[in-house]
N, C-alpha and C positions, 0 to 999 in steps of 0.2 A: 504494500500500500504506500502510495506517495504521500508527501507531506500535506498537511492542512494548515493554512495560514490566513489569518485575518488581522488587519491593523486598523486602529481607530485614532484619529487625531484628537488631541485635547487642547483646548484653549484655556489658559489661566490668566486671571486678572487680579493683581494685587498691588496696592499702593499706586494705583493709576497706570500701572505698566502691564502690557499684554505680553504673555510668555507662551511658548509652545512646548507641549509634551506629546508623547505618543505611546499608545498601548498596543501590544501585540499578543495574540493567542496563537500558538502553534502546536501541532501534534504530528508525530512521525514515529515510525517503527525504529527500533534500535538498528536493524539491518540497514535501513535507509540512512540514518544519521551516521553510522560508521562508514558507509560507502561514500558519503558526501561531506564528511567533516572537514576535509581540506579546502572546501569552498567557502567556509565561514569561520573557521577557527584561526586565531592568532597562534604563532608557534608556542608562546607561553601557555596558552590554553590547551593546545594539543599535548603538551607535556604532562598535563594533569590527567589525561585520559590514558591510563595504562591498563595492560592486561590483568594487573593485580586487582583492579576494581571489580567488585561484584557487578554482574550485568545490570541489575536494577539501579545501582548507584551510577554506573556509566551512562545508562539511559537518561536518568534525571539530569546529570551534568550536561550532556549533549543537548537535550531538549531545551533546558534553560538557556544555554548560550545561543542556541538557534533562535529562540523567541526574542531574546534580547537584541540580537543583531537585526532582526526584522523591525523591532521598534526603533532602533537607531537609524536604520535605512529610511524609515519614514521621515525622519528629521534631516538626515544627511545622505540622500541617495547618491551623491557624488563620491562618497568615501568607500573604499573597498572594505568589506567587513573583516577581512583577514588582517587589516591594519589596526583594528581595534581590539584591545585586550581587556578582558574582565578577569581580574585576579582576585583571589580571596584576601581580605584584609586581616589584621590581627584578631579581629572579632568574627572572622569568617564572613564579613559583609562584602558584597561585590564592589570592587574598586575599578573604575573605568579609566582607561588612558588610550591615547592614540593621536597621531598627527592630524591636525584639522579640527580637533575637538577642543572646546573651551567651556569650562564650568558646567559640564553635564554629568549627571549621575544616572544610575540604573538600579532598579529593584526587580528581582525575579523570583518566581516560584514554580515548582513543578508538582504534578500529581500523576505519577507514572509517566506515560508517554505524552501527556498534555502539559504545556507550560504557558505561563502568563508572565509578561514583562512590561515594565514601564520605563521609558527614558524621559528624564526631566531636568530642568535647570537646577544646579546645585543650591541656588538661593531659595528654592522651594522644595524642601525635602519631602519625599514621598515614599510610601511602602506599599507592597502588594502581596496578596496571598491567594492561593488556589488550593482547594481540597475536594476530594470525593466525599459525598454524603454517605455515611455508613451507619446503619441501625445498630450494629454491634459495638460502635464507638460511644454510644450514648452514656454508659456508666462512667467512662473515663472523662468524657467531655464535661459531664455534669459535675464531677468532682473538682474540676478546674474553674468552675464558675462561682461568683459570689451569690448570696441568697437573692439579691436584687436581680441578677442576671438570670437565675433559674426561673424567677417569676416572669421575666421579660420574654424568655424564649417562646412560649406559646403565642405571643402576640406578633411573632414574625412570620405569620402565614405559613401553612404547611405543617409537616410532621415535627415531632420533638427533635428528631435527628437533624432535620434541616435547620431549625431554629438554633440549636446548640452549635452546629457547625458554622453557621453564619457568624455567630458571636466569636467563635474561636478564630475564624479567618480575620475578623476585624482586630482582634487583640494581637494576632501574629503580625498583621500588616503594620499596626502601630509600633510594635517592637522593632520592625525593620526601618521605619521612618526615624525612630530614635537611635538606631544603630546599636541597640543593646541586645537584640535577639531575645530568645526565651531564656535569658540568664537572670531575670528578675522575678520576684513573686508575681504570680499571675493576677493577684488582686490589684496590683499596681497598674495593670493595663485595663482595668474594668471599664465596661461600657456603662454610660450613665443614662442616656436617653435615646429614643429612636423616633423617627418621623418619616412620613412618605417622601419619596424623592423621584423625580422623573427617571433616574437610572435604576431605582429599586427601593433602597432604604438609606436614609441618612442618619448618622449617629454622632453623639458626642461622648467624651470620655471623662470618667470621674476625676482623674488626677492629672490629666493633660488637656485642660480646656482650650489650649492653643491649637489643638488638632481636631479634625473632623474625619469621619469615615463614610464610605459609600459601600453598600452591600448589594450584590447582584447574584441571583441564583437561577440556573436554568438546567433542566434535566437533573442529573445527579452531581453537578459541579457547582460549588459555592465559591464566589470570589469576593475580594474586598480590596478597596483602594483607600489609603489614608493620606491626607495632605493638610497643610496649615489651614486653620479655620478662617484666617484673614484673607484667604484666596478664594475667588469665585471660579468654579470649574464650569466651563461651557462645553457641552457635547451636543451636536446637532441630532435631531430626531432620527435621521437615517443612520447615523453612527451609533446611537444608542441601540437601535435595532440590530446593527451589525454585531455589537458586543454580546447582546443577549442571544442572538441566533448562533453565533460562533460557539458559545458555551453549550447550547443545546445540541448542535451538530457534533461537537467533540465528545460530549457525554454519550450520545447515541452510538457513535462510530467506534469509540475507544473504550467503552465501558469494561469489556472483558479484560483487556490488557491492563487497564488502570486499576483494577481491583484484584489482581492476582496476588 
């Protein structure tokens, strides 16, 4: 099966300045990614993909880098993706570098063969997460929620598993925007409030009022995007549909491989 790719342009407005970001969802088999990795990996990235890596880990690493290069290509189509390196920082956060790039960051997430990435101006820190909804994960997810979040989950439309996974995605996306990852107590990342949003759901956070989150779910894939609350995110209706439909298609076509 060949790759599935969809990109969505994001317009950000903060302090009277308009900025550009880009989101990409991609899915591909490990065989395809292995066969084509020389077309999108920087040599430093290629060095991370060794035969010692478990196939699942190698698949996630390649899918994440592939999605990230698609997001970056939306912003800079003139730059060869092989000239852009996404290296792990000391906290395992993705660190982007490359000629022709200035002040750009990237956040990425993978769920088996499906990956989601966002490329953004460094002055507007963002984080992203993508997860498969699984009923058997409910006890673990519930144990990581505050009492307020457990009461909130049923209000997120859908099953208990969907509600809890959406909250988990939002918390993990916040941890990526903060560049701390899941190294802090989960209560510190707690969601405080939810409201309808054209993209899905909009949330605020209990201890980080300077950030906002967007949650979108389609099929069995939950996604979340976190960005500063002082920034207005504009996504055209057609692009909102693209994001939703891409999640739905990826969930339908890659369900079996993603839940192995």
